[in-house]
N, C-alpha and C positions, 0 to 999 in steps of 0.2 A: 525407445523413442529417440529420434534424432532431433537436434535443436531446430526450432522452427519459428517463423515470424508469427506475430499475433494476427491471425487471419480469421479464425472461427471461434465461437459464433460471432456474427457481425455485431458491432456496437448498436445501441438503440437508434431508431430512425433519426431522431434529433439528438445528437450527443449532449446538448445542453439541458435536455429534459431527463429527469430520473426515470429509471425503470420502475414501473408501478404495477403490482399484480392486479389482475382482474379478480372479482369475487370468487370465481371458480378456481383460479390459480392459487389464491390465498387459502382456500379450503384444502386444496391438494398439498400445499406446503405444510399446513398444520397437520395433515395426515402423514407427513414424512415422504411425500412423493414429489415429483417435479424438481429434483435436485439440479437439473440442467439450468433452472432459473437462478439458483444461487450461484452457479458457476458463471452464468452470464454477467452477473453484477461484478464479479472479480475480473472477468475479461474486460468489462467496460472500464474498470479502474486502470488496468494496465494499458488499454487502448488510449485512455486519456493521457497517461504519462508519455506514451510513444508519440501521440499527436500534439503534445504540449498544450492540451486543452484543460486548463485549470478548473473552469466551471463543471466540466464533465467529471473530473476527479471528485470534486466536492459533493456532487449529487449522489455519489455512491455511498456516502456515510450518513448515519442517523443524524437528524437535527439536534439530538441530545448529546451528540459527540460519540467518540469511540475510545475505548481503552486500548492504548498502544503499549505493548511490552517488547522493547528492543533488547533482546537477550545480550547483545554484544556492546551496548552503549553504557559504558561505565561513567560517562560524563553527566548523565542525567538520572540520578538514583531516586528522585522524587516519584511518587506514584499514588495509585489508589490502593487502599487497604481493604481486603475482603472481611467477611464476618469472623474468620479465624485469625485475623490480625496479620495476614500474609500480604506482602507487597505484590500487587498484581499488574501494575502498569501505571501509565499516566493518561488521564482523561484529556483528549484533544477534540476541539470543535472542528467541523468541516472546513471552515475558513483557515484555521491554523494548519490543517493538513494540506490544504491547497497551497498555502504560502510556503510551506516546507518543500513541497514538490517544485514550486516555481523557483525557489532559491537553488535547489539542486540542478534544475534544468538551465538556470542562468549560468551556472558554472560549467555545465556540460551541454551546450546548445545542440550538439550533434548526437545526443544520446539515442541509442537504439535498444529497445527492450525485446528480448527473445526468451523463449522457454526451453528448459531441458524437459520439464514435464508441465504441461499447461494446467490451468485451474481444474481441480477435480474435487467433487464433494465426497466426504467420507461415507463409509458404509453404515448401514443401520438407519432405520426410519427417524430416530431422534437426533441423528448427527447433522448439525448445521454448519460444520467446519468445512471450508473449502481451502485446499492447500495447493501451492504452486512452487515449482523450483524454477527460478528465473535468473537471467543474467543480463547485464547492460554493457554495451561497448560504446566507445566514443572518445572524446578528448576533453581534458580540463583546459578549455580555451576561452572561458568567459569569466568576468569578474563578478563575484557574488558575495554578499555579506562582508565587503571590504577586502576580500582575499583575491589577490591578483593571480591570473593563470600562469601555469608553468608548462602548459602544453603536454603534460604527461598523459599517457593513455588511460582511458576509463575502462577498467576491466574488473567489474564487481559482480558478485552473484549472491543469491540468498534463497532461503526457503521460508515461505511465509504462510501462516494459517490465518484465514479470515473467518470470523463468526458472522454469518449472514442471517438476519432475523426473517420472520415471515412477511414483513413489509418490504423485503428485498433491500435492506440497508445493512451496511457493514457496521457492527457494534463493537467488535474487538479484533485486534491484530496481534499476532505473536510473530516476531521476526528474528531469524538467525541469519547473519549476513557478514560480508566483508565490506570494507570502506574504500572510497576513492581518496585520492591525494587531497582534494578539496575538503572532504569530510574529516580526514585526519587533521588537517590544519585547523579546521573549525573546532574540533574537539580539544586539541591542544590549547587553543585560545581560551576556551571555556574553562579548562582545568586551571590555567594560569590565573584567570580572573577570579576563581574561587579561592585560590591560595592567598591572594592579596588582601 
């Protein structure tokens, strides 16, 4: 696959309205079919980032929040512990996730999202994971979280897995990624703050 723009499938008709399954679609999802609907939710998320549409991003997530596990983020070790006592991530509400995206986009106002491999649901009827290999380009040209821009190029990429439930809401994200100069500055500031 060659890198491509986020073009298909199209975002929901009204980007500020969540994707909601019909009763027939919900039954199909419960039976392990209609994986393209799960993929569409993840496309809608990435489209929201590219369009800088924070409400659209927020509607992709469960109202109960989503567990986020950023494999590369050593600055934020707190998280949710599962039944086995293992750290599995941090619970974040849709508004928090939207705010985080808005901060990133504030620092990189010309951010452009593309895929090496677009959102694809895993094999098997019980698999609800949608994975994507994405990358972002642009410039660190905006001030965000008190960090002034240095006009360094934005050149980050990652592979993300999204667990999309039968209500077509993202409930969990596992991210492996690189960081922008702005994010590295933000993480350094957080680490310094913890040491004090």
